[in-house]
N, C-alpha and C positions, 0 to 999 in steps of 0.2 A: 753583320753589316746592316746598317739602316737601309731599308728598301725605299727607293725613290717612288715606287708606285703607290705606296701608302700615303704619300703626301699630294697625290694628284687627284683632286676632287672635281676638276673641270679642265677643259682644254686650255684655259688661261694659265693654270698652274703648269701645264706641259710647256707652253710657249715661253715661260720664264726660265726654263732650264737652258743651260748652254748646249750647243749642238753635240758636243762630244759625249754628253750623258745619255743621249737618246738610244744608243745601242744597248746600254744597260737597262733602260726602261723596256726595250723590246724583249730582252731576255726575261725580265721579271713578269712582263705582261703575258708572254707565251706560257710561262710556268703557271701563272694564275689561271689562265683559260683552261689549261689541261687539268689542274686540280679541281676547278669549279665544275667542269663537265663530268669529271669522274664521280662526283657526288650527286649530281642532278640528272645526268643524261642530257642529250641534246646534240646539236651539230658540232663536230669536232674538227675534221680535216680542213674544211673551208675557213674556219676561224683561225686556226694555226697558220694558214697561208696568207692571211691579210694583216698580220700584226704590224709589220713595218709600214705597209701602205697606209693603214689607219693612223699610225703615229705621224707620218709625214703629212697627211691631209690636214689633220687637226693642228699641226705645228705651223704649216704654211698659211692656211686659210683662217680667217677670223670667224670661226664658228661660235655660236649659231647664226650670227649675222649673215655670213656666207652659208649657202645651203648645200648640204651633202645629202644626196639621194642614193640609197643602197639598193641595187636591183635584187630582187628576191628577198634578201635581207637575212638569210640564215648565216651570213658571215659577219654579223655585226656585234658579236660578243665583245671583241676588243673595243669597239666604238662605245658600247654601253658602259664598259668598265671605266673608260677615260672621261665619260660625261656624267659622273656623279652617281653611278649605280653599282660601284664596286662592292660596297658592303651589303648589297641586296642580291648579289648573284647566287647566293645559296637558295634563293626562292625561284630561280629560273624555271620557266615553263610550268609553274605551279599556280593554283588558284590564288588570285590576289597578288601574285609575285611578278617578277620581271618577265616580260613576254619574250618568246623565242624569235620574234621578228620586230622590226621597227613599228612603233605605235605613236601617233601624234599626241594621244592623251597621256602618254607615259613620260615624255620629255620634250622640251623645246628643241633638243638636238635631233630628235626623230622628225624630220621635216615632212616626211611623206610615209604613209602606211604602205608597206610592201610585203609580199609573200608569193604572189604569182609573178612569174618572170617577165622581163622585157618591158617593164613599164617606166623604168627610171629616166630614160632620155626624154620621153614625152613630158613627164612631170617636171623635170629639171628645166626643160625648154620653156614650159609654161611659167615657171618661177622666174626665169631669166628675163623673159619679155615683160612680165608683170613689173619687175624691178625697173626696167627701162621706162615703162609708162608712168610709174610713180616717181621717177627721178631719183631713184636710190642706186647708189654705187655699191653693188654687191655682185658676188660671183655665185653661180650655180654649178654644182659638180654632180654628174651621174657616174656611179661606179657600177659597171656591168661586166658579167662574166662572158667567156667565149661561148658557152652553151646558150645563154640568153640572147647573145648577138645573132643567133640563127633565126630568131623569130621575126616574122614580118613586121610586127609592131615597132621593133627597134629601128628598122630601116624606114618605116613610114615617118618616124620621128626625126631621123637623120636627114631624110629628104626635105622635111619641113624646116629643119634647123638652118640649112644653107640659104634659105629664102629670106631676105631682109623685108621687114614690114615698113614701108614708106622710108626706106633707106636706113632703118635701124636694125642692126644685127645684134643677136643676143650674146652676152658674155657667158658662154657655156663651155664647160670642159667635160668631155666624155673620157673617162678612164676605163680602158678595156683591161680587165684583170684576166689575163690569159694564163690559165693553169692547165690547159689541155686536159681537163678532167671535169666533165659534168657528171651527174649522178649515174647515168648510163654513158657508155662510150660515145663521144660526140660524133655526129654524122653530118654529111653535107659538104658542099664545095667551099663554103666560107672557112670552115675549120682547116681544110687542106691549104687554103690560101694563107691563113695565119701561120701555118707551119712552114710554108714556102718563104714567107717574109723572114722567118728566123733562120732558116737553114739554106737558103738559096745560094747558088754559085755566084750570082752577081754580087750579093752583099759580101760574101766571104772574100771574093777576089778583090773587090774594091777596098775592103778593109786591109787586106794584106799588102795590096799595092801601095796604099798610102803609107803603111808602116815601113815598107822597103825604101821608099823615097826619103822618109824622115829619119832613118837610122843614122844617116850621115850627120845629122844635127841633133845630138842627144837631148838638148833642152826642148826642142820642138817635138821630138818623139815622145818625151815624157808628158808634155802638154797634150798631145794627141791621145795618148793612152788614157789620161785622166778625163779627157773630154769625150771619149768614145761613147760611153753610156749615155751621155747627154745629147748627142747629135747624130744618132744612128739614122735619123730621118733624112740626113743630108745625102746618104749613099743608098737609100732605098728608092727604087723607082716610084713613079706616080702610082698612088694607091686608090682603091675604091673609095676610101674615106675622103681623100682630097677631091674626088669627083663630086662628092656631096657638099663641098664647100668648106670642109674642115682643114685646118692646118695640122697635118699628121706628124707626130714625133714618136720615135721608138723603133724597135722595142728596147726597153731598158729592164734591168734586173729589179724586180719588185721587192727584193729582200736587202737591197743595198741602199741604206739611208743616205750615203754620200752621193748616190746618183739620183735618188728620188727627190730629195729636198731641193737641190739646185734646179732640177728640171721643173718641178712644180712652181718654184719661185719665178722662173722665167715665164712659164705659161700664165701665171697669175697676172703678170704685167702686160700681157697681150690682150687685145680686144677681139671680139668675134668668136666664132666656133673653133675650139681647139680639141684635138684628139690625141690622147697619150696611151700608147700601147705598153702595158706593164706585164712582165712575165713573172709569175710566181709558181710555187710548188705547193700543192695541197698537202696539208699535214706537216709543213716545214718545221724542222726542229724536233720532231718526235718520230724517231726512226720507224716505229711500228706503223704509224700512219703514212709515212712516206713510202714504205714498202707495199702497202695495200690500201690505197686511198678509197677504193670502193667500200671495203669493209669498214673503214674508219670514217666514213662520211658522217655517220651519226651513231651515238650511243643510246641504246634503249633504256639503260638504267645505270646503276653504279658499277664502277670497275676500279681495279688497282692499276694506276698508270705504269707501274713497274712491270706488270704482267700482261697488260693489254686487255682487250675484251675477252670475257670468259667464253669458252666453247659452248655453243648452244646445246642444250640437252633435248633430245628428241621428245616431243610431246604430241598432243593432238594437233592435226593439221590446221593451218590457218585457212580462211576463206580464199586468200590469194593463192595458196598452194593447191587448193581444190580446183580453182579456176585453171591454174597452169597445167595440172594433170588432165582435166577435162579437155583443154585446148588440144593437147597432144592426141588424146584418144579420139576426139571428134575428127581431127585432121587425118588420122589413120582411116577412119570410116568414110569420110567424104572428101574427095580430092578438090572440091570447089572451095574449101575453107582457106582463107587467107587472114593473117593476123596483123594488126596495125597498132603501133604505140607511138605517142608523142613524147619520146625520150624517157620512157619509164619502164625499160625492159626488166630491171631487177625488181623495182617496186611493184610491178604488175604480175610478177611470177612467170615471165616469158623466156627465161634463160634456156631452159630445156627445149622449148619449142624452137627457138632460134638455132640451136645446135642440130636438132633433128630435121627441121624443115627450113633451111636457110633461104630457099628461093620463094617461100611463101610467107616470109617474115619481113615486115617493113617498119623500120624506125624512121619516122619523118622529121625527127628533131622537135624542138619546142615550137610546135606549129599546130595547135589544136584545130584551128579553122581548116587548114589544109588537110589534116588527117581525116576530118569528117567528109569533106567533098571528094577527097581521094578515094575514100571507101565507096562513096556514091558512084563514082565513075567505074569502079570495079564491079559493083553490083549491076550496073547497066549492061555489062558484058557477060553476065551469067555466073559470076563468082559470088561467094557468100562471105563477105568481110565481117570480121569480129574486131571491133575497135575497143581495146583495153585502155580505159581512161579513168582517172580519179573523178569522183562525182563533182568535186569543186572545180575541176579543170574543164569539164564539159560545158560549163557556163561560157567559156571562151569560144566555143563553137556553136552557140545557140542559133544564130542566124542560119548557119549551114545545116544544122539539124532540121530546122523548119523548111527552109527554102530548097535545099539540095537533096535531102533524104525524104522527109515526110510528105511534102506536097507531091513528090513523084512516087511515093509509096514503094520505096526500094527496100529490099530485104537486108538491112544492115543490123547487126547485133551490137549493142553497146554494153560492155561489161563494166559496170560502175563500181569500182573499188572505193574504199574509204567512205562509203555512204553513211550518213548519220554523223554523230559527234565523234571527234577524233582525239579529244583530250588535250594534251600538252601543246600541240601545234596551234591551237586557238581558232578563232572565228574564221580566219582567212582560208583554213584548210578543212573546215567542217562541211560535210556533204549534206547540208540542211535544206537545200532547195530543190533537189531533183524531183521529188514527188510532185511538188507544185508546178514546176515548169515543164515536166514531161507529160503530165496528164492533159494539159491543155493543147498539146501539139496534135494535129490531125493525123490519123492513121498509125500513131505510135503507141505501143502498149508498154506497160511497166510491171515487171514481176518482182516479188519481194520474198525470197526464200527465208525460212526461219532457222535452218541449221545447215550443216555441211552437206549432208546428202541431198537436201532439198535444193541447195545451191547448184549441185551438179544436174539435178533434174530440171531446174528452172532454165539453166543455160541450154540444155538439150531441147527443151520446149521452145525457147526463143529461136534457136538456130533453125528449127524445122518449120518456122512460119515463113510466109511469103510477104511480109511487111516489116517495117522497122519495129524492133523490140529492144527495150533496155532491161537489164537485170541489175538490181542494186544489192550490194552486200557490204558488210562493215569491215573495218580493219581488225586484224587479230583472229583469235580463235572463237569457236562457237560453243555449242553445248556438248561437243564431244561425240556426236552421233556418227556411227560407222558409215563410211561412204561405199555404196554399192558400185560394183564395176560396170553394171549395165548402163546403157545410155537410154534411160527411161523418160518418157514424156508425161506431163500432167494433162488431165482433161482441160481443154482450153477454157479459161475464164471461170473455173470452178474452184471454190475453196473447200476446206475440210473442217468439220466440227470436231474439235479435239476434246471437248468436255461438255457433257450435257448437264445443264442446271435449270434453275427456275427464275423467273421474273427479270433477271439481268442478263444481257448478252454483251460480251466483250469481243469486239472485232479487232484482231491483232494482225499487224503487218510486219513481216520480217522477224528478226530475232526478238522483238518485243513479245512474241508469243510466250516465251518461257517465264518472264515475270508476270504476264497476264494469267498463266495457268496457276501460278502461286497465289496471286490475288484472288482468283476465282475460288480457291479452296475455302477461304474465309467468307467469301460473299455468296457462295452457293450459285455461282453464275455459270452460264454457258460460255464457252470460248470457241470462237471460230478462227482458224488459221486462214486468212483471206487469200494468201498467195499472190493475188493480183491487185495492184493498185489501180490498174486500168487494163482490161475492162473489169469493173466490179462484178462480183457474183450477185446478180440481182435479176429478179423478174417479179413483177407485181400483178397479181390476179385478183379481181373482184369476184367473189362468189356470194350470191344471195339465194337462199332456199327457204321453202315453206313446206312443212310436213302436212300438206293439204289433202292428201288422198287423191289429188288430181295431177297425174304425171304430165309434165311439160318441161321442155328444155329449150333455153335460148343460149346458143353457143356462138361466141364472138372471139375466138382464139386462133388467129392465123398462125400456121406453122411455117417458119421461114425456110425449112428444108426437110427432106425426108431422109432420116438417118437412123439406122438401126442402133438402138440403145440397149446396153445390158447384155447379160448372158443367162438365159436364152434371149435372143434379140427381140426387141419390141419396136414396132414401127410407130413413130409419133403420130402419123396420120390416123391411127386407130384410137387415139385418145378420145376423140369426140364420140365414137361408137361406144367405148367403154363407159364413159360418163352417162351417155343417154340410156344405155341398157340398165345401169344402176338406178337412175331416176325413175325409169318405167317400172322396174321391179319393186322399188320402194314406194312408188306413188308419191313422188316428190315434185314440186314445182321448183325449177332450178334455172338460175341465170349465171352464166360464166363469161367474163370479159377480160381480155388482156389489156392492162393499162400501160405497161412498158416492159421491155425485155426483148432481146434478140437471140439469145442462145436457146436452142430448142430443148436441150437437156434441162436448163433452168426453168423454162416455161412449163414443161411437163411436171417437174417436181413441184413447182409452185401451185399448179392446178390441183393436184391430188392433195397437197397439204392444205390448200385453201378450202377444199371440199370437206376434209376431215374436221378442220377447226370450225367451219360454219355449222356443220352437223352437231359438233359438240356443244356449241352455243345454243342451237335450236332445242336440244333436249335437256338443257340445264334448267333446274328449277329456278323460277324467277321470284326473287324476294320482294320485288316491288308490289305495291298495292295496285289493284285493278285487275283487268282481264289478263291472264297469262298468255304469252305469245309463243308460237312455235316457229317464228321467223328468226333466222340468224344471218348476220351480214359480217363479212370480214374483208 
């Protein structure tokens, strides 16, 4: 049979088809998505669930003139296939290929770049009001999931949508794609409210009551049955969405094209803010994904659709798994620990912690700002919050990080998963900015472990501080270093020299240590595992000496604290005495001055190293013409 999908190169081609062919298109499109993802990897369940909705939207609305804004955007593979990218789907999420999320530079049908949740209503509202100002008759549609609707930004946008500007209301349609399935189980009162709308006694009673009355008139009963999916809003009580100024319609079956298309056509003809509640099933049409939507949320690589995702083969632990185990172990050791996640329980490795410590686990939903300030409040009361958050998502809580945590110097630990580049998910998910934006935050430190064991030690070190500390680690596995069971701390602010070389020093942060060591072999370079992006392991000492035969010492090195160092213990306050004794015995004129540095361990180390290097320069044979000098300065 000739496939209809092969002839659809744009939504205009789709709109030329008779309505009775659309179900066949849906079947072919679902099959195409499944086969494409099985070859490239990528998001699966969400895309299988939006097939009919995508067809209906492009069939009813005049895209790209009318604007579709897909929230998050990991459900847009059907959209991409119908908008001219079908034959490039084999390049999905690859360098130079089709992006895994909407991108304005990829297609005119991708009207807004999305990947972080809950932005669609704001963007679509901006587009709708811009059209009004320009005198353009166009519609703007935001498609948002039930998980993304829990975020404050979505409600800020809805609150603004109901306010007319000089009597001008936006032609905005918000489509709530309610699949009752976010990446982690949805939380919060809104999700419960949506469930009540679907299953409440009022709605069920009203529906059955109307049917009972109309059974005496079969034609009217049949009409009511056919109209039911279009007009459920008539028997649903006043909703929160209507209070925001929207005309609420729904819920309707998001897999029923005979319901979707007439409803969307009716809403297209209405002016002002409209809200359509659509119910879909994640993974729809693929039994394995329907049965386990969490597992089939995304495929990491190729798989056989007939067999499903292959069973994972035990390998070296990922950084995420190291964090998850550390979280449980530290919680056992310290009852003050509480764990917080903004709707990323599975992705952040917190499933076991949730099971073992349910009263100390808090999933706040897609609400990064709230998560950070929530942690600050807990820290004020003597608890030790650990906020597990992807590096790219901490950007959304940056004001709270500065204002609510850092300025108050509260002991909150930020476990930044997916730090650095993340590959196929693209720029929106890359944790490329955390070093830059955390380092400038007052009172906040940043640790960069280089392997799995260092990750556990870095987390322990961070947790035991009394100020805000972030620990960044990448997605996936590391070097395969065995993880010690002990909860071991690092010396604060101190790096480790991993290779001693000459002339060149490579300062490595995080997992870049391992390619740095490889490069150093050919360069003959020294490699330092810095461990800390803030504070940097630094102390600068000026040492000037003259082999004069006239002993004299100028000592200007204040010690910030008296702390026993090493084994056997050495009191830093004795450093001046040790240096002075050496200068007297050697009959050296010596000047020592601290230029910068606060860590006493680093200051002592820099002092003795500076003396050694200045002495080396002083006794070196001078090749220059003139009078040889016995003075050395470093």
